[in-house]
Backbone as a printed PyTorch tensor [residue, N CA C, xyz], in Angstrom:
tensor([[[  0.7590,  -1.1610,   0.0040],
         [ -0.0300,  -0.0100,  -0.0370],
         [  0.8890,   1.2870,  -0.0670]],

        [[  2.0000,   1.2580,   0.6890],
         [  2.9120,   2.4120,   0.7250],
         [  3.3520,   2.7200,  -0.5640]],

        [[  3.6970,   1.7860,  -1.4760],
         [  4.2000,   2.0200,  -2.7960],
         [  3.1540,   2.7080,  -3.6350]],

        [[  1.9150,   2.2630,  -3.4540],
         [  0.7850,   2.9070,  -4.1080],
         [  0.5900,   4.3940,  -3.7970]],

        [[  0.6040,   4.6400,  -2.5170],
         [  0.4000,   5.8590,  -1.9360],
         [  1.5850,   6.7840,  -2.4670]],

        [[  2.7160,   6.2710,  -2.4670],
         [  3.8700,   7.0180,  -2.8120],
         [  3.7420,   7.4480,  -4.3160]],

        [[  3.3850,   6.4650,  -5.0860],
         [  3.1640,   6.7920,  -6.4520],
         [  2.0680,   7.8400,  -6.8210]],

        [[  1.0330,   7.7300,  -6.0400],
         [ -0.0170,   8.6940,  -6.1780],
         [  0.3920,  10.0640,  -5.7100]],

        [[  1.2620,  10.1360,  -4.5690],
         [  1.6580,  11.3830,  -4.1340],
         [  2.6790,  12.0160,  -5.2130]],

        [[  3.4150,  11.1310,  -5.8590],
         [  4.3790,  11.7320,  -6.9550],
         [  3.5840,  12.2530,  -8.0970]],

        [[  2.4150,  11.4670,  -8.4130],
         [  1.5090,  11.8580,  -9.5190],
         [  0.7830,  13.2160,  -9.1400]],

        [[  0.5010,  13.4180,  -7.8550],
         [ -0.1800,  14.6670,  -7.5440],
         [  1.0200,  15.9000,  -7.6390]],

        [[  2.0420,  15.4930,  -7.2870],
         [  3.3320,  16.4900,  -7.2660],
         [  3.5150,  16.9680,  -8.7370]],

        [[  3.5880,  16.0200,  -9.6320],
         [  3.8600,  16.3750, -11.0180],
         [  2.5960,  17.2200, -11.6510]],

        [[  1.4070,  16.7400, -11.3280],
         [  0.1410,  17.4000, -11.6970],
         [  0.2730,  18.9470, -11.2680]],

        [[  0.7590,  19.1140, -10.1290],
         [  0.8010,  20.4600,  -9.5350],
         [  1.7980,  21.3680, -10.3250]],

        [[  2.9760,  20.7050, -10.7060],
         [  3.9330,  21.3390, -11.4220],
         [  3.4200,  21.6670, -12.8090]],

        [[  2.6850,  20.7000, -13.4470],
         [  2.1160,  21.1260, -14.7560],
         [  1.1550,  22.2820, -14.7490]],

        [[  0.4270,  22.2600, -13.6170],
         [ -0.5380,  23.4000, -13.4970],
         [  0.2350,  24.6130, -13.3110]],

        [[  1.2690,  24.6530, -12.5240],
         [  2.0880,  25.8740, -12.4320],
         [  2.6990,  26.2780, -13.7380]],

        [[  3.2600,  25.3430, -14.4680],
         [  3.7180,  25.7020, -15.7530],
         [  2.7270,  26.1760, -16.7670]],

        [[  1.5010,  25.6870, -16.5640],
         [  0.4550,  26.1520, -17.5100],
         [  0.0790,  27.6050, -17.2350]],

        [[  0.1680,  27.9550, -16.0910],
         [ -0.0510,  29.4450, -15.6040],
         [  1.1090,  30.2630, -16.3040]],

        [[  2.2370,  29.6960, -16.1270],
         [  3.4570,  30.5020, -16.7510],
         [  3.3170,  30.6670, -18.3500]],

        [[  2.8970,  29.4700, -18.8420],
         [  2.5890,  29.4940, -20.2510],
         [  1.5770,  30.5230, -20.7000]],

        [[  0.4890,  30.7020, -19.8600],
         [ -0.4890,  31.6310, -20.1200],
         [  0.0920,  33.0180, -20.2010]],

        [[  0.9860,  33.2820, -19.0660],
         [  1.5090,  34.6760, -19.1000],
         [  2.4920,  34.7280, -20.2800]],

        [[  3.1950,  33.8100, -20.7120],
         [  4.0120,  33.9310, -21.9180],
         [  3.3060,  34.1460, -23.0860]],

        [[  2.1230,  33.4870, -23.3300],
         [  1.3380,  33.8020, -24.3910],
         [  0.6800,  35.2240, -24.5020]],

        [[  0.2560,  35.7170, -23.3890],
         [ -0.2770,  36.9990, -23.2170],
         [  0.7090,  38.1290, -23.5270]],

        [[  1.9350,  37.8080, -23.0550],
         [  2.8710,  38.9070, -23.2830],
         [  3.8760,  38.5820, -24.4670]],

        [[  3.4590,  37.5900, -25.3860],
         [  4.1190,  37.3540, -26.5800],
         [  5.5570,  36.9430, -26.3740]],

        [[  6.0310,  36.2500, -25.3910],
         [  7.3160,  35.8280, -25.1750],
         [  7.5670,  34.3880, -25.7860]],

        [[  7.8300,  34.3550, -27.0880],
         [  7.9590,  33.1960, -27.7980],
         [  9.1200,  32.2050, -27.2620]],

        [[ 10.2270,  32.6790, -26.9770],
         [ 11.2640,  31.8550, -26.4980],
         [ 10.9500,  31.1560, -25.1930]],

        [[ 10.3270,  32.1020, -24.2570],
         [  9.9950,  31.4930, -22.9620],
         [  8.8600,  30.3870, -23.1040]],

        [[  7.8860,  30.5830, -24.1860],
         [  6.8330,  29.6710, -24.3960],
         [  7.5090,  28.3090, -24.8350]],

        [[  8.4430,  28.3640, -25.6450],
         [  9.2210,  27.2050, -26.1530],
         [  9.9030,  26.3700, -24.9870]],

        [[ 10.4230,  27.2160, -24.1260],
         [ 11.0260,  26.5100, -22.8890],
         [  9.9850,  25.8520, -22.1000]],

        [[  8.9030,  26.5500, -21.8970],
         [  7.9260,  25.9790, -21.1420],
         [  7.2260,  24.7210, -21.6610]],

        [[  6.9760,  24.7910, -22.9920],
         [  6.6090,  23.6110, -23.6490],
         [  7.6010,  22.3340, -23.5350]],

        [[  8.6750,  22.6620, -23.5550],
         [  9.8070,  21.5680, -23.4890],
         [  9.6600,  20.9790, -21.9580]],

        [[  9.5620,  21.8740, -21.1000],
         [  9.3410,  21.4040, -19.6990],
         [  8.1440,  20.5990, -19.5400]],

        [[  6.9850,  21.0320, -20.0960],
         [  5.8560,  20.3270, -19.9320],
         [  5.9860,  18.9070, -20.7250]],

        [[  6.6440,  18.8470, -21.6830],
         [  6.9900,  17.5700, -22.4230],
         [  7.6590,  16.6130, -21.5310]],

        [[  8.8200,  17.0060, -20.7700],
         [  9.4030,  16.2550, -19.8610],
         [  8.5270,  15.8950, -18.6750]],

        [[  7.5840,  16.7230, -18.1920],
         [  6.6720,  16.3640, -17.1430],
         [  5.7240,  15.2960, -17.6500]],

        [[  5.2140,  15.3920, -18.8460],
         [  4.2510,  14.4180, -19.4750],
         [  4.9010,  12.9860, -19.4440]],

        [[  6.1950,  13.0360, -19.8440],
         [  6.9360,  11.8260, -19.9410],
         [  7.0340,  11.2410, -18.4550]],

        [[  7.2910,  12.0000, -17.4340],
         [  7.3360,  11.6430, -16.1020],
         [  6.0770,  11.0510, -15.5090]],

        [[  4.9560,  11.6070, -16.0780],
         [  3.6250,  11.1600, -15.7330],
         [  3.4180,   9.8250, -16.2050]],

        [[  3.8120,   9.4750, -17.3980],
         [  3.8430,   8.2710, -17.9100],
         [  4.5100,   7.1400, -17.0820]],

        [[  5.6250,   7.5180, -16.7560],
         [  6.5330,   6.6330, -15.8890],
         [  5.8600,   6.4070, -14.5680]],

        [[  5.3750,   7.4350, -13.9060],
         [  4.6220,   7.3550, -12.6570],
         [  3.4180,   6.4210, -12.6710]],

        [[  2.6910,   6.6210, -13.7970],
         [  1.4390,   5.8460, -13.8940],
         [  1.8860,   4.3510, -14.1530]],

        [[  2.9540,   4.0220, -14.7910],
         [  3.4320,   2.6500, -14.7810],
         [  3.7830,   2.1030, -13.5080]],

        [[  4.4600,   3.0480, -12.7170],
         [  4.8290,   2.6940, -11.3200],
         [  3.6210,   2.3110, -10.5300]],

        [[  2.5670,   3.1820, -10.6590],
         [  1.3290,   3.0280,  -9.8220],
         [  0.7060,   1.6350, -10.3030]],

        [[  0.5750,   1.4690, -11.5920],
         [  0.0280,   0.2310, -12.0070],
         [  0.6360,  -1.0050, -11.4670]],

        [[  2.0610,  -1.0240, -11.4990],
         [  2.8110,  -2.1910, -11.0060],
         [  2.6210,  -2.1610,  -9.3800]],

        [[  2.5860,  -1.0780,  -8.7730],
         [  2.3360,  -1.1300,  -7.3130],
         [  0.9880,  -1.6860,  -6.9690]],

        [[  0.0870,  -1.3190,  -7.7510],
         [ -1.3630,  -1.8810,  -7.4730],
         [ -1.4100,  -3.4040,  -7.8180]],

        [[ -0.7860,  -3.7320,  -8.9580],
         [ -0.6030,  -5.2660,  -9.2080],
         [  0.0180,  -5.9560,  -8.1500]],

        [[  1.1110,  -5.4630,  -7.5710],
         [  1.7950,  -6.1160,  -6.4960],
         [  0.9210,  -6.2770,  -5.2920]],

        [[  0.2470,  -5.2400,  -4.8310],
         [ -0.7170,  -5.2100,  -3.8100],
         [ -1.7520,  -6.2490,  -3.9640]],

        [[ -2.3750,  -6.2500,  -5.2690],
         [ -3.3440,  -7.2490,  -5.4090],
         [ -2.8380,  -8.7380,  -5.3250]],

        [[ -1.5580,  -8.9060,  -5.8800],
         [ -1.0480, -10.2610,  -5.7140],
         [ -0.7390, -10.6050,  -4.2700]],

        [[ -0.4330,  -9.7260,  -3.5410],
         [ -0.0970,  -9.9730,  -2.1280],
         [ -1.4490, -10.3550,  -1.3580]],

        [[ -2.6150, -10.0300,  -1.9520],
         [ -3.8330, -10.3280,  -1.3860],
         [ -4.4680, -11.5120,  -2.0940]],

        [[ -3.6460, -12.2460,  -2.8730],
         [ -4.0130, -13.4280,  -3.6890],
         [ -5.1330, -13.0810,  -4.6420]],

        [[ -5.0690, -12.0270,  -5.2750],
         [ -5.9570, -11.5620,  -6.3110],
         [ -5.0830, -11.2200,  -7.6030]],

        [[ -5.3240, -11.9090,  -8.6370],
         [ -4.5510, -11.5870,  -9.9150],
         [ -5.3370, -10.9300, -10.7910]],

        [[ -4.7780,  -9.8100, -11.4300],
         [ -5.5180,  -8.9500, -12.4720],
         [ -4.8220,  -9.1340, -13.7080]],

        [[ -5.6360,  -8.8570, -14.8130],
         [ -5.0160,  -8.8950, -16.1690],
         [ -4.9570,  -7.5700, -16.6990]],

        [[ -5.6260,  -6.5690, -16.0950],
         [ -5.6060,  -5.2560, -16.7190],
         [ -5.3070,  -4.2030, -15.5880]],

        [[ -5.0440,  -3.0170, -15.9770],
         [ -4.8590,  -1.9880, -14.9600],
         [ -6.0150,  -1.6840, -14.1210]],

        [[ -5.8540,  -1.4940, -12.8660],
         [ -7.0200,  -1.1480, -11.9480],
         [ -6.9710,   0.2940, -11.6240]],

        [[ -8.2170,   0.9100, -11.7870],
         [ -8.3560,   2.1830, -11.4090],
         [ -8.2930,   2.5740,  -9.8450]],

        [[ -8.0550,   3.6170,  -9.3020],
         [ -8.0990,   3.8730,  -7.9540],
         [ -9.4430,   3.5330,  -7.3500]],

        [[-10.4190,   3.9710,  -8.0700],
         [-11.7500,   3.5680,  -7.6640],
         [-12.0030,   2.1340,  -7.3160]],

        [[-11.6660,   1.3960,  -8.2430],
         [-11.7530,  -0.1370,  -8.1690],
         [-10.7990,  -0.5890,  -6.8960]],

        [[ -9.7220,  -0.0860,  -6.8080],
         [ -8.7230,  -0.4660,  -5.7230],
         [ -9.3560,  -0.1360,  -4.3570]],

        [[ -9.9050,   0.9280,  -4.3140],
         [-10.6420,   1.3200,  -2.9570],
         [-11.5760,   0.2690,  -2.5350]],

        [[-12.4220,  -0.3640,  -3.4520],
         [-13.3200,  -1.2460,  -3.0820],
         [-12.6720,  -2.5410,  -2.7210]],

        [[-11.5050,  -2.8190,  -3.0700],
         [-10.7480,  -3.9820,  -2.7260],
         [-10.0960,  -3.9960,  -1.2700]],

        [[ -9.7230,  -2.6900,  -0.9590],
         [ -8.9530,  -2.3810,   0.2650],
         [ -9.9080,  -2.6180,   1.5000]],

        [[ -9.3820,  -3.3070,   2.6030],
         [-10.0330,  -3.6280,   3.6470],
         [ -9.8790,  -2.6010,   4.7690]],

        [[ -8.6760,  -2.1980,   4.9880],
         [ -8.3570,  -1.2010,   6.0810],
         [ -8.9200,   0.1540,   5.7680]],

        [[ -9.5200,   0.7460,   6.7580],
         [-10.3860,   1.9830,   6.5320],
         [ -9.3540,   3.2000,   6.3950]],

        [[ -8.2190,   3.1240,   6.9850],
         [ -7.1630,   4.2110,   6.9000],
         [ -6.6340,   4.1270,   5.4770]],

        [[ -6.3600,   3.0370,   4.9200],
         [ -5.8990,   2.8510,   3.5610],
         [ -7.0580,   3.4560,   2.5400]],

        [[ -8.2470,   3.0760,   2.7230],
         [ -9.4130,   3.6140,   2.0030],
         [ -9.4940,   5.1070,   1.9490]],

        [[ -9.2710,   5.5880,   3.2040],
         [ -9.3030,   7.1090,   3.2260],
         [ -8.1700,   7.8190,   2.4940]],

        [[ -6.9940,   7.1860,   2.7610],
         [ -5.8210,   7.7680,   2.0780],
         [ -5.9120,   7.6850,   0.6140]],

        [[ -6.3800,   6.5930,   0.0200],
         [ -6.6370,   6.4530,  -1.4000],
         [ -7.6800,   7.3920,  -1.7810]],

        [[ -8.7080,   7.4780,  -1.2360],
         [ -9.8260,   8.4800,  -1.4850],
         [ -9.3680,  10.0130,  -1.6390]],

        [[ -8.6000,  10.3410,  -0.5690],
         [ -7.9370,  11.7200,  -0.4860],
         [ -7.1420,  11.9570,  -1.6520]],

        [[ -6.4240,  11.0850,  -2.0900],
         [ -5.3940,  11.2400,  -3.1450],
         [ -6.2090,  11.1810,  -4.4040]],

        [[ -7.1350,  10.2970,  -4.5200],
         [ -7.9190,  10.3060,  -5.8300],
         [ -8.7350,  11.7080,  -6.0210]],

        [[ -9.2640,  12.1320,  -4.9030],
         [ -9.9370,  13.3920,  -5.1010],
         [ -8.9920,  14.5630,  -5.3720]],

        [[ -7.8800,  14.5770,  -4.9140],
         [ -6.9290,  15.6220,  -5.1950],
         [ -6.3700,  15.4950,  -6.6410]],

        [[ -6.3020,  14.3090,  -7.1570],
         [ -5.7990,  14.0060,  -8.5940],
         [ -6.9320,  14.4910,  -9.5250]],

        [[ -8.1050,  14.1270,  -9.1870],
         [ -9.2760,  14.5710, -10.0090],
         [ -9.3390,  16.1110,  -9.9800]],

        [[ -9.1870,  16.7400,  -8.9060],
         [ -9.3180,  18.2270,  -8.8860],
         [ -8.1470,  18.8230,  -9.6880]],

        [[ -6.8720,  18.3420,  -9.5860],
         [ -5.8100,  18.8540, -10.3070],
         [ -6.0500,  18.6930, -11.7950]],

        [[ -6.4520,  17.5180, -12.1950],
         [ -6.6710,  17.1640, -13.5440],
         [ -7.7920,  18.0920, -14.1430]],

        [[ -8.7870,  18.3100, -13.4300],
         [ -9.8490,  19.1710, -14.0360],
         [ -9.3020,  20.7420, -14.1120]],

        [[ -8.5330,  21.0980, -13.1500],
         [ -8.0170,  22.4470, -13.2000],
         [ -7.0150,  22.5540, -14.3310]],

        [[ -6.1980,  21.5300, -14.5810],
         [ -5.3320,  21.4920, -15.6030],
         [ -5.9570,  21.4390, -17.0040]],

        [[ -7.0360,  20.8160, -17.1050],
         [ -7.7780,  20.8720, -18.3390],
         [ -8.2930,  22.1720, -18.5370]],

        [[ -8.8530,  22.8880, -17.5700],
         [ -9.3800,  24.3280, -17.7500],
         [ -8.2210,  25.1930, -18.2420]],

        [[ -7.0090,  25.0840, -17.4820],
         [ -5.8400,  25.9810, -17.8390],
         [ -5.4490,  25.6940, -19.2720]],

        [[ -5.3680,  24.4290, -19.6770],
         [ -4.9290,  24.0230, -21.0330],
         [ -5.8790,  24.5680, -22.1290]],

        [[ -7.2500,  24.5020, -21.7430],
         [ -8.2060,  24.9730, -22.6430],
         [ -8.0910,  26.5070, -22.8740]],

        [[ -7.8020,  27.2800, -21.7830],
         [ -7.6700,  28.6190, -21.8720],
         [ -6.4760,  29.0340, -22.6110]],

        [[ -5.2410,  28.3900, -22.5070],
         [ -4.0940,  28.6680, -23.2360],
         [ -4.3320,  28.1600, -24.6180]],

        [[ -5.0440,  27.2530, -24.9280],
         [ -5.3440,  26.9010, -26.3490],
         [ -6.2510,  27.9610, -27.0280]],

        [[ -7.3780,  28.5660, -26.3980],
         [ -8.0970,  29.5990, -26.8780],
         [ -7.1730,  30.8230, -27.1460]],

        [[ -6.2690,  31.1520, -26.1430],
         [ -5.3170,  32.2610, -26.2600],
         [ -4.4860,  32.1850, -27.5440]],

        [[ -4.0560,  30.9710, -27.7040],
         [ -3.1480,  30.7840, -28.9890],
         [ -3.8540,  30.8220, -30.2630]],

        [[ -5.0780,  30.1980, -30.2000],
         [ -5.9140,  30.4140, -31.4020],
         [ -6.3080,  31.9900, -31.6770]],

        [[ -6.5270,  32.7960, -30.6820],
         [ -6.8080,  34.1380, -30.9140],
         [ -5.5390,  34.9050, -31.3110]],

        [[ -4.5280,  34.4040, -30.8450],
         [ -3.1550,  35.0390, -31.3070],
         [ -2.9640,  34.7150, -32.7390]],

        [[ -3.2240,  33.4750, -33.1930],
         [ -2.9040,  33.1980, -34.5600],
         [ -3.9270,  33.8370, -35.4810]],

        [[ -5.2580,  33.9270, -34.9370],
         [ -6.2700,  34.6860, -35.7830],
         [ -5.7420,  36.1450, -35.9920]],

        [[ -5.3350,  36.7920, -35.0030],
         [ -4.8400,  38.0500, -35.0820],
         [ -3.6500,  38.2640, -36.1060]],

        [[ -2.6890,  37.3100, -35.9100],
         [ -1.5300,  37.2910, -36.8290],
         [ -1.8920,  37.1830, -38.2530]],

        [[ -2.8210,  36.3460, -38.5600],
         [ -3.4190,  36.0120, -39.9080],
         [ -4.2560,  37.2070, -40.4050]],

        [[ -4.8470,  37.9770, -39.5430],
         [ -5.5720,  39.1230, -39.8830],
         [ -4.6150,  40.1970, -40.2190]],

        [[ -3.5910,  40.3740, -39.4570],
         [ -2.6190,  41.3170, -39.6850],
         [ -1.7650,  40.9790, -40.9980]],

        [[ -1.5020,  39.8760, -41.2830],
         [ -0.8490,  39.4910, -42.5490],
         [ -1.7130,  39.8120, -43.7280]],

        [[ -3.0860,  39.6110, -43.6020],
         [ -3.9380,  39.8630, -44.5330],
         [ -4.0590,  41.3680, -44.9260]],

        [[ -3.9310,  42.2080, -43.9120],
         [ -3.9660,  43.6330, -43.9670],
         [ -2.6040,  44.0870, -44.8270]],

        [[ -1.5190,  43.4480, -44.3760],
         [ -0.3310,  43.8960, -44.9280],
         [ -0.1540,  43.2940, -46.3950]],

        [[ -0.5580,  42.0780, -46.6480],
         [ -0.3080,  41.4320, -48.0450],
         [ -1.4360,  41.7490, -48.9980]],

        [[ -2.7070,  41.8110, -48.4560],
         [ -3.8260,  42.0400, -49.3920],
         [ -4.4240,  40.7430, -49.6780]],

        [[ -5.4230,  40.7060, -50.4040],
         [ -6.1400,  39.4090, -50.8760],
         [ -5.2210,  38.5610, -51.6370]],

        [[ -5.5580,  37.2040, -51.5250],
         [ -4.7240,  36.2870, -52.2560],
         [ -5.2890,  36.2790, -53.7290]],

        [[ -4.4080,  36.6370, -54.6460],
         [ -4.7480,  36.6240, -56.0720],
         [ -4.9040,  35.1590, -56.6580]],

        [[ -4.3150,  34.1160, -56.0060],
         [ -4.5070,  32.7900, -56.4920],
         [ -5.8330,  32.3030, -56.4340]],

        [[ -6.6980,  32.8550, -55.7360],
         [ -8.0360,  32.4080, -55.6380],
         [ -8.9710,  32.8450, -56.7780]],

        [[ -8.3620,  33.6080, -57.5990],
         [ -9.2150,  34.1940, -58.8130],
         [ -8.7900,  33.3290, -59.9920]],

        [[ -9.8330,  32.9550, -60.6690],
         [ -9.6120,  32.1540, -61.8890],
         [ -8.9780,  33.0020, -63.1300]],

        [[ -8.0560,  32.5010, -63.7850],
         [ -7.5080,  33.2340, -64.8820],
         [ -7.4930,  32.2340, -66.1040]],

        [[ -7.8750,  32.6750, -67.1890],
         [ -7.8490,  31.8030, -68.4690],
         [ -6.5970,  31.4400, -68.6640]],

        [[ -6.3420,  30.1270, -68.9810],
         [ -4.9110,  29.5470, -69.2180],
         [ -4.2450,  30.2700, -70.3850]],

        [[ -4.7960,  30.8320, -71.3720],
         [ -4.1540,  31.3710, -72.4280],
         [ -3.6610,  32.9160, -72.2150]],

        [[ -4.2220,  33.5020, -71.0740],
         [ -3.9330,  34.8120, -70.7080],
         [ -2.4940,  34.7650, -70.1460]],

        [[ -1.7410,  35.8060, -70.4520],
         [ -0.3350,  35.8790, -69.9440],
         [ -0.4850,  36.4180, -68.5050]],

        [[  0.2930,  35.6330, -67.5280],
         [  0.4200,  36.1720, -66.2100],
         [  1.5340,  36.9060, -66.0230]],

        [[  1.4730,  38.0700, -65.5190],
         [  2.6200,  38.9170, -65.0800],
         [  2.6370,  39.2070, -63.6430]],

        [[  3.7960,  39.1550, -63.0630],
         [  4.0980,  39.3970, -61.6560],
         [  3.8570,  40.8890, -61.4630]],

        [[  3.0150,  41.1530, -60.4910],
         [  2.8190,  42.5510, -60.1340],
         [  3.3790,  42.8230, -58.6000]],

        [[  4.4860,  43.3300, -58.4400],
         [  4.9790,  43.4500, -57.1110],
         [  4.3470,  44.7180, -56.4280]],

        [[  3.0560,  44.7190, -56.1900],
         [  2.4330,  45.8420, -55.4520],
         [  2.0910,  45.5320, -54.0590]],

        [[  2.6880,  44.4900, -53.5490],
         [  2.4460,  44.0450, -52.0560],
         [  3.6910,  44.3250, -51.3300]],

        [[  3.5610,  44.4220, -49.9880],
         [  4.6720,  44.6180, -49.1200],
         [  5.4860,  43.3090, -48.9200]],

        [[  4.7680,  42.2030, -48.9130],
         [  5.3550,  40.9950, -48.7000],
         [  4.7800,  39.9890, -49.7370]],

        [[  5.6140,  38.9560, -50.1670],
         [  5.1630,  37.9260, -51.0860],
         [  4.7020,  36.7930, -50.2400]],

        [[  3.4090,  36.5500, -50.0960],
         [  2.8530,  35.4630, -49.2170],
         [  3.4670,  34.0940, -49.5220]],

        [[  3.8280,  33.8120, -50.7430],
         [  4.4410,  32.4110, -51.0590],
         [  5.9410,  32.2670, -50.6610]],

        [[  6.5700,  33.3340, -50.3090],
         [  8.0440,  33.4090, -49.9020],
         [  8.1630,  32.6690, -48.6930]]])
């Protein structure tokens, strides 16, 4: 049981770190700090890999616990299912508290990531709008008869295809 609780504590810790980084990411997006955003994304990737490792440890610890109780499982057991198998009330309570904290953190992280996604989409929409103002409409969308001679007219500030 100690190994399971330890794995859950580490999962909680990593989720808290991800939540903190998502707040930093939001600030970097709002203030247009691209280099910082890249660093944050790299850090989040490393934390996501760590989550995968910790989840594998949790699954192994749960399987070891179940084997110690002479119950053999063929698939990963969720925390909710494990709570039903645990006999000691203290262990049930400890598992329930950690499960609730993980659920709370995951929901908060989902909201933060959704906010960041919306901010990025808005930033991209603004960039596209700004480019359209500078570049003008795309002439490629207009049909030209194949026999008509096409000449390049450099009346734009930027060449969109470049």
